[in-house]
VEXDREN-2710 file (C-alpha; in Angstrom, 1 decimal):
% VEXDREN-2710
k/r/px/py/pz
1/MET/13.6/-8.8/9.5
2/VAL/13.6/-6.6/6.5
3/ASN/15.2/-6.7/3.1
4/PRO/18.5/-5.0/3.5
5/ASP/18.2/-3.1/0.2
6/SER/14.8/-1.6/1.2
7/ALA/16.1/-0.6/4.7
8/GLU/18.6/1.7/3.0
9/GLU/16.3/3.3/0.4
10/LEU/15.7/7.0/0.8
11/VAL/12.2/7.9/1.9
12/GLU/10.4/11.3/1.5
13/ILE/9.6/12.7/5.0
14/VAL/6.8/15.2/5.4
15/ASP/5.2/17.3/8.1
16/ARG/1.5/16.9/9.3
17/ASP/0.4/19.1/6.4
18/ASN/2.2/16.8/3.9
19/ASN/4.9/19.3/3.1
20/PRO/8.3/17.6/2.3
21/ILE/10.9/18.3/5.0
22/GLY/13.7/15.9/4.1
23/ALA/14.7/12.4/3.3
24/VAL/16.0/9.6/5.5
25/THR/16.5/5.9/5.0
26/ARG/13.5/3.6/5.4
27/GLN/15.2/2.1/8.5
28/ILE/15.4/5.5/10.2
29/MET/11.9/6.4/9.2
30/ARG/10.6/3.2/10.9
31/GLN/12.8/3.5/13.9
32/GLN/11.8/7.1/14.6
33/ASN/8.2/6.7/13.3
34/LEU/8.5/9.7/11.0
35/ILE/5.7/10.9/8.9
36/HIS/6.2/9.8/5.3
37/ARG/4.3/9.3/2.1
38/ALA/2.9/6.1/0.6
39/SER/1.1/5.1/-2.5
40/TYR/-1.8/2.7/-2.5
41/VAL/-3.2/1.0/-5.6
42/LEU/-6.5/-0.8/-5.3
43/VAL/-6.7/-3.4/-8.1
44/PHE/-10.2/-4.4/-9.1
45/ASN/-11.3/-7.0/-11.7
46/ARG/-14.2/-6.4/-14.1
47/ASP/-16.6/-7.9/-11.6
48/GLY/-15.7/-5.3/-8.9
49/GLN/-13.7/-7.7/-6.7
50/LEU/-10.5/-6.4/-5.1
51/PHE/-7.2/-8.2/-5.3
52/ILE/-5.7/-8.5/-1.8
53/GLN/-2.2/-9.7/-0.9
54/LYS/-0.9/-11.5/2.1
55/ARG/2.3/-9.7/3.2
56/THR/5.3/-11.8/4.0
57/ARG/6.4/-12.4/7.6
58/THR/9.6/-10.4/6.8
59/LYS/7.9/-7.1/6.1
60/ASP/9.0/-4.2/8.4
61/ILE/5.4/-3.3/9.2
62/TYR/2.3/-5.4/9.4
63/PRO/4.0/-8.7/8.6
64/GLY/1.7/-11.5/7.7
65/TYR/-1.3/-9.2/7.4
66/TRP/-3.7/-9.0/4.4
67/ASP/-3.1/-5.8/2.4
68/LEU/-5.9/-4.3/0.4
69/ALA/-3.6/-2.4/-1.9
70/ALA/-0.4/-2.8/-3.8
71/GLY/1.9/0.1/-3.0
72/GLY/4.5/1.3/-0.6
73/VAL/6.6/4.2/0.6
74/VAL/7.3/7.1/-1.7
75/GLN/11.0/7.4/-2.3
76/ALA/12.8/10.7/-2.1
77/GLY/12.2/12.8/-5.2
78/GLU/9.4/10.5/-6.5
79/SER/5.8/11.6/-7.1
80/TYR/2.9/9.6/-5.7
81/LEU/2.0/8.5/-9.2
82/GLU/5.6/7.3/-10.0
83/SER/5.6/5.4/-6.7
84/ALA/2.2/3.8/-7.5
85/GLN/3.3/2.8/-10.9
86/ARG/6.7/1.4/-9.6
87/GLU/5.1/-0.5/-6.7
88/LEU/2.3/-2.0/-8.9
89/ARG/5.0/-3.2/-11.4
90/GLU/7.3/-4.5/-8.6
91/GLU/4.7/-6.2/-6.4
92/LEU/2.2/-7.5/-9.0
93/GLY/4.0/-7.3/-12.3
94/VAL/1.3/-5.0/-13.7
95/ALA/2.3/-2.1/-16.0
96/GLY/0.6/0.1/-18.6
97/VAL/-2.8/0.3/-16.8
98/LYS/-4.6/3.5/-16.1
99/LEU/-4.4/4.6/-12.5
100/THR/-7.2/6.8/-11.2
101/HIS/-6.7/9.0/-8.1
102/LEU/-9.5/8.4/-5.5
103/PHE/-8.4/10.5/-2.5
104/ASP/-5.5/11.3/-0.1
105/GLN/-5.6/10.4/3.6
106/TYR/-3.5/10.8/6.7
107/PHE/-3.3/7.7/8.8
108/GLU/-1.7/7.6/12.2
109/ALA/-1.1/4.7/14.6
110/SER/1.5/4.1/17.3
111/ASP/3.8/2.4/14.7
112/ASN/2.9/4.2/11.5
113/GLN/2.3/7.9/10.4
114/VAL/1.7/8.2/6.7
115/TRP/0.2/10.5/4.1
116/GLY/-1.3/8.2/1.5
117/ARG/-2.5/8.8/-2.0
118/VAL/-5.1/6.1/-3.0
119/PHE/-5.4/5.1/-6.7
120/PHE/-7.4/2.3/-8.3
121/CYS/-7.1/0.4/-11.5
122/VAL/-8.8/-2.5/-13.3
123/SER/-6.7/-5.6/-14.1
124/GLU/-7.6/-9.3/-14.4
125/GLY/-3.9/-10.3/-14.2
126/PRO/-2.1/-12.5/-14.6
127/PHE/-0.1/-11.3/-11.6
128/THR/3.5/-12.0/-10.9
129/LEU/3.8/-11.7/-7.1
130/GLN/7.0/-10.2/-5.6
131/ARG/8.0/-13.1/-3.4
132/GLU/10.0/-11.0/-1.0
133/GLU/6.9/-9.0/-0.1
134/ILE/3.8/-11.1/-0.9
135/ASP/3.1/-14.7/0.1
136/CYS/-0.2/-15.0/-1.9
137/GLY/-3.1/-13.0/-3.3
138/ARG/-6.7/-13.4/-4.4
139/PHE/-9.7/-11.5/-5.5
140/ILE/-12.4/-10.9/-2.9
141/ASP/-15.8/-9.1/-2.8
142/LEU/-15.5/-5.9/-0.8
143/ASP/-18.3/-6.9/1.4
144/ALA/-16.3/-10.0/2.5
145/ILE/-13.3/-8.0/3.8
146/GLU/-15.0/-7.2/7.1
147/ALA/-15.6/-10.9/7.7
148/LEU/-12.0/-11.7/6.8
149/HIS/-10.8/-9.0/9.2
150/GLN/-12.6/-10.9/12.0
151/THR/-10.5/-14.0/11.5
152/GLU/-7.2/-12.7/10.1
153/PRO/-5.3/-9.5/10.4
154/VAL/-5.8/-6.8/7.7
155/THR/-3.6/-3.8/7.6
156/PRO/-5.2/-1.0/9.6
157/ASP/-4.6/1.7/7.0
158/GLY/-6.2/-0.6/4.5
159/MET/-9.3/-0.9/6.6
160/VAL/-9.5/2.9/6.8
161/ILE/-9.3/3.1/3.0
162/LEU/-12.1/0.5/2.7
163/GLN/-14.4/2.7/4.9
164/ARG/-13.6/5.7/2.6
165/LEU/-14.3/4.1/-0.7
166/PRO/-17.0/5.8/-2.6
167/ARG/-20.3/4.0/-2.5
168/ASN/-20.2/3.2/-6.2
169/ARG/-17.0/1.2/-5.7
170/ARG/-18.8/-1.0/-3.1
END
């Protein structure tokens, strides 16, 4: 089940080279597994721990999984940065923090094809979790994420991001 409002939002569709080719509803993007864009914001505290969020069971992809980043699909006509700022504000209630671009990545699985732009920021909170999308959240040491992944599902695109983090972030 998915939030009816989000199913109808217009999503930027891109080709394998990340060139925009159109816009469709989120529902059609998921049904046809179209390549789209997404923003990812890794939220660290001053101690270098990452804030992770448990996705609600109603999410259209990876329901109930731990997510390493705030973020989501880039809407039609929206930049990656605008998407990241919007999603951070909507999901965690965080605004006015500096977002630093880390890298872009293409992720492909049987149920998800996405060009993602990964940002990070530093925030101690307090966080206001968007209850339609997030059940709970907590800070965790990066080294503990692999162990968590052995016992609970973590988003696969998030695990790829974890592997690509620069050594100085770990």
